C-alpha positions, 0 to 999 in steps of 0.5 A, spaced: 908 580 418 909 578 425 903 578 429 901 578 437 894 575 436 892 577 443 893 584 447 889 588 451 888 596 453 884 598 459 883 604 463 880 603 470 879 611 471 874 610 466 871 603 466 870 598 472 873 591 470 870 586 475 875 581 473 880 586 476 878 585 483 883 583 489 890 585 491 893 581 486 891 585 480 894 591 483 900 591 479 896 592 473 890 596 475 892 602 471 891 605 464 895 601 459 895 605 452 898 604 445 904 608 448 905 603 453 906 597 448 909 601 442 916 601 444 915 593 447 913 591 440 918 595 436 923 591 441 920 584 440 920 586 432 912 585 432 909 588 426 902 588 428 897 586 434 890 583 435 886 587 440 881 584 444 875 586 448 876 586 456 869 588 457 862 586 455 861 593 452 859 596 445 862 602 447 869 599 449 869 596 442 867 602 438 873 606 442 878 600 440 876 600 433 878 608 433 885 606 434 890 605 428 898 604 429 900 597 430 892 594 431 891 590 425 884 587 428 880 588 433 876 582 437 870 586 440 864 584 444 856 584 442 851 581 446 850 575 442 843 574 446 840 580 443 835 581 438 839 586 435 845 583 435 845 583 427 844 591 427 850 592 433 855 588 428 853 592 422 854 598 426 861 596 429 863 594 422 862 601 419 867 603 424 873 606 421 878 600 424 878 593 423 873 588 427 875 581 425 872 577 431 867 577 437 868 574 444 865 573 450 867 572 457 864 565 457 868 562 463 865 567 468 858 565 466 854 561 472 852 556 466 857 552 464 853 550 458 852 557 456 854 556 449 849 551 448 843 556 449 839 557 443 839 565 444 847 564 444 847 560 438 842 564 434 847 570 435 853 566 433 850 564 426 849 572 425 857 572 427 858 567 422 854 571 417 858 577 417 864 573 416 867 574 423 871 569 427 869 567 434 874 567 440 872 562 445 874 564 452 873 558 456 876 553 462 876 546 462 869 546 465 866 549 459 870 545 454 864 540 453 859 546 451 865 548 446 866 542 443 858 541 441 858 548 439 864 548 434 861 542 431 854 545 430 858 551 426 863 547 422 863 554 417 865 558 423 872 560 425 873 559 432 879 561 436 881 558 443 884 563 447 889 561 452 889 554 451 883 553 455 886 555 461 889 549 464 891 548 471 899 549 469 901 551 476 899 544 478 903 540 473 897 537 470 890 538 469 886 531 467 880 534 465 883 539 460 887 533 457 881 529 456 877 534 453 882 538 449 883 532 443 876 533 441 876 540 441 882 540 436 879 535 432 874 540 429 878 543 423 875 550 424 878 551 431 885 555 432 888 556 438 892 561 442 899 559 445 897 565 450 895 567 457 899 561 460 904 564 465 898 567 469 896 560 470 903 558 473 906 560 480 907 567 478 913 568 482 917 562 480 915 559 473 919 557 468 919 554 461 919 547 464 912 549 467 909 550 460 913 545 456 908 539 457 902 543 456 905 547 450 907 540 447 900 537 447 897 543 444 902 543 438 901 535 437 893 536 437 893 542 433 899 542 428 903 548 426 897 550 421 893 552 427 897 555 432 897 563 434 902 567 438 899 571 443 902 575 449 896 577 453 899 583 455 898 587 460 895 581 464 902 577 463 905 583 467 903 579 473 907 574 472 913 576 467 915 581 462 913 581 454 920 578 453 920 573 458 913 571 456 915 570 449 922 567 451 918 562 455 914 560 449 920 559 445 923 555 450 917 550 451 916 549 444 918 543 440 923 543 435 920 547 429 923 549 422 923 557 420 916 556 416 912 553 422 915 558 426 913 563 421 906 561 421 905 561 429 908 568 429 904 571 424 902 567 418 896 563 422 893 570 425 893 573 418 889 567 415 885 566 421 883 573 422 883 575 415 888 581 417 890 586 412 898 586 410 899 592 414 896 594 421 890 598 420 891 606 419 886 612 419 
């Protein structure tokens, strides 16, 4: 299977999205549904996706789990700090869809050490006990806490979203470059080559802007821990689905067919424990 390991749906008419503020977000401030993505995936020969939460909302996660079609798994949300986190996860796991992981918008927390809080770590222990992954949504500011937490939970599978959002538009990010090797050294961390085009100049980026960051990530993590993710429809702020995928293809160092197969599906199937075909029913 060819898997897009990171995409979203949303509907501003039904929910409020705090991160969608400002005129810059106008192009994506509308509903995006499976009908909008289905043909795009078919054209790109993508068999299934991992649908990722956009809100700190159990209701959104439950709705995502009702979707079948090409959605092979859902990375949802629970309040890790809640005393009912185990019960909340069990309810979600009883839904008809396939809950494969949990995520929280850590980079929006005022405390850069949010991942180090005792209540958060108790919640992560419950996530691990349910056999789920945990997606790390962090920027370089939160990387020290992320490094500590992946070391504290060596049996929990972590997935780093958007290569930790370095300042690609600046051409370099010393904090990111200095911290990422320590995170990559933890064998329980995989990384999504996703969300990069929106860290560039949206109007004039090229694969050359991505290349130095992509090459470092490939070097640090190796072919067995890389996942392709489009970050659709967020990516539409800077480029179409094909432009994002082609930009990554051009920025990648030389890879053989087996390594590309891992990047474009095999690793996502293993890391998220996806079924051999997208969810149904």
